[in-house]
C-alpha positions in Angstrom: 143.5 14.4 135.2 141.9 16.9 137.5 139.3 19.3 136.3 141.7 22.3 136.3 144.3 20.2 134.4 141.7 19.2 131.7 140.7 22.9 131.4 144.3 24.1 131.0 144.8 21.4 128.3 141.8 22.7 126.4 143.1 26.3 126.9 146.5 25.3 125.4 145.0 23.6 122.4 142.6 26.5 121.8 145.0 29.5 122.1 148.5 28.1 121.6 148.5 24.9 119.5 145.9 26.4 117.1 148.5 28.9 116.0 150.3 26.1 114.3 147.4 24.3 112.6 147.9 23.5 108.9 146.3 25.6 106.2 144.3 22.6 105.1 142.8 22.3 108.6 142.9 25.8 110.1 140.5 25.2 112.9 141.6 21.7 113.8 142.8 22.6 117.3 139.9 25.0 117.9 137.4 22.2 117.2 139.3 19.8 119.4 139.4 22.4 122.2 135.6 23.0 121.9 135.0 19.3 122.4 137.3 19.3 125.5 135.4 22.3 127.0 132.0 20.7 126.2 133.1 17.5 128.0 133.7 19.5 131.1 130.1 20.7 131.3 129.0 17.4 132.9 132.1 16.8 134.9 131.9 17.2 138.7 134.0 19.8 140.4 135.1 19.0 143.9 136.7 22.3 144.7 136.2 23.6 148.2 138.2 26.3 149.9 137.8 29.0 152.5 138.9 31.7 149.9 136.3 30.5 147.4 133.6 30.4 150.0 134.5 33.9 151.2 134.5 35.3 147.7 131.2 33.8 146.8 129.5 34.9 150.1 128.3 38.3 148.7 127.4 36.8 145.2 124.0 35.3 144.9 122.3 33.4 142.2 118.8 34.3 141.2 116.2 33.5 138.5 115.3 36.3 136.1 113.1 35.6 133.0 113.5 31.9 133.8 117.3 32.2 133.5 119.9 32.2 136.3 122.1 35.2 136.9 124.5 36.5 139.5 123.7 39.6 141.6 125.8 41.3 144.3 124.5 41.1 147.9 124.7 44.4 149.8 125.7 44.2 153.4 122.1 45.0 154.7 120.5 42.4 152.4 119.5 38.9 153.3 121.4 36.1 151.6 119.3 33.5 149.8 119.7 29.8 150.4 122.0 29.1 147.4 124.8 26.8 148.2 128.4 27.7 147.4 128.7 24.6 145.3 125.7 25.5 143.2 127.1 29.1 142.6 130.5 27.7 141.8 129.2 25.2 139.3 127.2 27.9 137.5 130.2 30.2 137.5 132.3 27.5 135.9 129.7 26.8 133.3 129.7 30.5 132.3 133.5 30.3 132.0 133.2 27.3 129.7 130.4 29.0 127.7 132.7 32.0 127.2 135.4 29.8 125.7 133.0 27.8 123.5 131.4 31.1 122.3 134.8 32.5 121.5 135.6 29.4 119.5 132.4 29.6 117.5 133.4 33.2 116.7 137.0 32.2 115.8 135.8 29.5 113.4 133.5 31.8 111.3 130.3 31.0 113.2 130.2 34.6 114.5 126.4 34.8 114.9 126.3 31.7 117.1 129.4 32.9 119.0 127.9 36.3 119.7 124.6 34.8 120.9 126.5 32.5 123.4 128.7 35.3 124.6 125.8 37.7 125.2 124.0 35.1 127.2 127.0 34.8 129.5 127.2 38.6 129.7 123.6 38.8 130.8 124.3 36.3 133.6 127.0 38.5 135.2 126.2 42.1 134.2 124.5 42.8 137.5 127.7 42.0 139.4 130.4 43.3 137.0 132.9 44.3 139.6 133.0 41.2 141.7 136.6 39.9 141.8 135.6 36.5 140.4 133.6 38.0 137.5 135.6 41.1 136.5 138.1 39.4 134.2 135.4 37.3 132.6 133.4 40.4 132.0 136.2 42.4 130.4 137.2 39.4 128.2 133.5 39.0 127.1 133.3 42.7 126.1 136.5 42.5 124.1 135.2 39.5 122.2 131.9 41.2 121.4 133.9 44.2 120.2 135.8 42.0 117.7 132.6 40.4 116.5 130.7 43.6 116.0 133.8 45.1 114.2 133.9 42.0 111.9 130.3 42.8 110.9 131.4 46.5 110.3 129.1 47.6 113.0 131.5 50.1 114.3 129.1 52.2 116.4 128.0 49.0 118.3 131.6 48.1 118.7 132.5 51.5 120.2 129.6 51.3 122.6 130.7 47.9 123.9 134.3 49.1 124.2 133.1 52.1 126.2 131.4 49.6 128.6 134.8 47.9 128.9 136.4 51.3 129.7 133.8 52.0 132.4 134.3 48.6 133.9 138.0 49.1 134.0 137.7 52.6 135.6 135.3 51.1 138.3 137.7 48.3 139.2 141.0 50.2 139.7 140.9 49.4 143.5 140.2 45.6 143.2 142.4 42.7 142.2 140.4 40.6 139.7 141.1 36.8 139.7 142.4 35.1 136.6 139.9 33.3 134.4 141.3 29.9 135.5 140.8 30.9 139.1 137.1 30.7 138.6 137.8 26.9 138.9 140.6 26.9 141.4 141.9 29.8 143.3 145.7 29.8 143.2 146.9 31.0 146.6 150.5 31.2 145.4 149.7 34.0 143.0 150.6 37.5 144.0 148.0 40.4 143.6 150.3 42.1 141.1 150.3 39.0 138.9 146.6 39.0 138.7 146.3 42.7 138.2 149.0 42.6 135.4 146.9 40.0 133.5 143.9 42.2 133.8 145.8 45.3 132.6 146.9 43.4 129.6 143.3 42.5 128.6 142.4 46.2 129.0 145.3 47.2 126.8 143.6 45.1 124.1 140.5 47.2 124.6 142.4 50.4 123.9 144.0 48.9 120.9 140.6 47.8 119.5 139.3 51.3 119.9 142.4 52.8 118.1 141.6 50.5 115.1 137.8 51.1 115.1 138.3 54.9 115.2 140.8 54.5 112.4 138.1 52.7 110.3 135.8 55.6 111.0 138.5 58.1 109.8 138.5 59.6 113.3 142.2 60.2 113.1 142.6 62.2 116.3 140.8 59.6 118.5 142.5 56.8 116.8 145.9 58.4 117.4 145.0 59.0 121.1 144.1 55.4 121.7 147.1 54.2 119.8 149.4 56.4 122.0 147.7 55.0 125.2 148.1 51.5 123.9 151.9 52.0 123.2 152.4 53.7 126.5 150.7 50.9 128.5 152.6 48.2 126.5 156.0 49.9 127.3 155.1 50.4 130.9 154.1 46.8 131.4 157.3 45.6 129.6 159.5 47.8 131.8 157.9 46.5 134.9 157.7 42.8 134.2 159.2 42.2 130.7 155.7 41.0 129.7 155.5 37.9 127.6 152.8 39.6 125.5 155.2 42.4 124.5 156.6 42.2 120.8 159.3 44.9 120.4 159.1 44.6 116.6 155.4 45.4 116.6 155.8 48.1 119.2 158.5 49.9 117.3 156.5 49.7 114.0 153.4 51.0 115.6 155.3 53.8 117.2 156.9 54.8 113.9 153.4 54.6 112.3 152.0 56.9 115.0 154.8 59.4 114.1 153.2 59.8 110.7 150.0 61.0 112.2 151.7 63.7 114.3 153.8 64.7 111.3 150.6 65.3 109.1 149.3 67.5 112.0 152.6 69.5 112.0 153.5 68.3 115.5 157.1 67.6 114.6 158.4 67.4 118.2 156.0 64.5 119.0 156.7 62.9 115.6 160.4 63.0 116.3 159.9 61.6 119.8 158.0 58.7 118.4 160.7 57.9 115.7 163.4 58.1 118.4 161.5 55.7 120.6 161.0 53.4 117.7 164.7 53.5 116.8 165.7 52.9 120.5 163.4 49.9 120.8 164.7 48.4 117.5 168.3 49.0 118.6 167.7 46.9 121.7 166.1 43.9 119.9 167.9 40.7 120.0 166.9 38.4 117.1 168.1 35.8 114.7 165.8 37.1 112.0 168.3 39.5 110.4 166.1 40.0 107.3 163.1 41.2 109.4 165.4 43.5 111.4 166.9 45.0 108.2 163.5 45.5 106.7 162.3 47.4 109.8 165.5 49.5 109.9 165.1 50.5 106.2 161.4 51.3 106.9 162.2 53.6 109.8 164.9 55.4 107.7 162.2 56.2 105.2 160.1 57.6 108.0 163.0 59.8 109.0 163.5 61.0 105.5 159.8 61.8 105.2 160.0 63.7 108.6 163.0 65.7 107.3 161.4 66.6 104.0 158.2 67.7 105.8 160.0 69.7 108.4 162.1 71.5 105.6 158.9 72.2 103.7 157.4 73.7 106.9 160.4 76.0 107.3 160.1 77.2 103.7 
């Protein structure tokens, strides 16, 4: 197997097969994936391409506090004598470190996971908007948000999420490469395919902010980020029928959001949310009739609550 094939095998085991691990061994696939990632550390990568060389040209590798890190080279600056292969090998190592750190976090070793992820972030934070680093940067920040939230350090989590927002706002004009393209740039991919994946990762950032502000009882901010999340999910689904889109969850979250607007006496928006939820549920094709019936009944209760509150307002 080639390096990229072995990497994708580890990815599948970590993020797909792990979903079906037995309750008696909940982290079986995660541990197996970590072993596969760690085996790749000492594996040679023979990946040379004109595209890769061009992308790495304005990215240099320096030593800071006895640790290597990437920096962006400005047009008027002199490039150091760092070979493309050396920069590429270090970049791949950071990618593997990201996955290993994430696995530590997912398997209840959050302190170790956070330490590894922060080391990766330090190595790329001076070149956050480079196309080869942007997706890695955003994924790192999202993982750190989850870890800080799990420790109930909500202020820290928000600060990190805001860094993710700034990163996104500073990269609207570039097309970030996929994480796997750190290993091998896929020339068959279209720019919109790369950008769509990056947009999906950022949608997670907004969702996390909605949840964190909800924990802090910042209802207005929570509702705002929830609305943004729903709008982005629907937009991406309409454009490409995204594989990440779950119509059941979307309809449920939209109906839940209606309750917020209802309590603030914004009945027009509450009604709009409920109508959107009903519309989405009406278009769902599923064999899980029990789940569908449960959601329909739940939404009917939301409509009843809406009607009662609206009548009470009229009185």
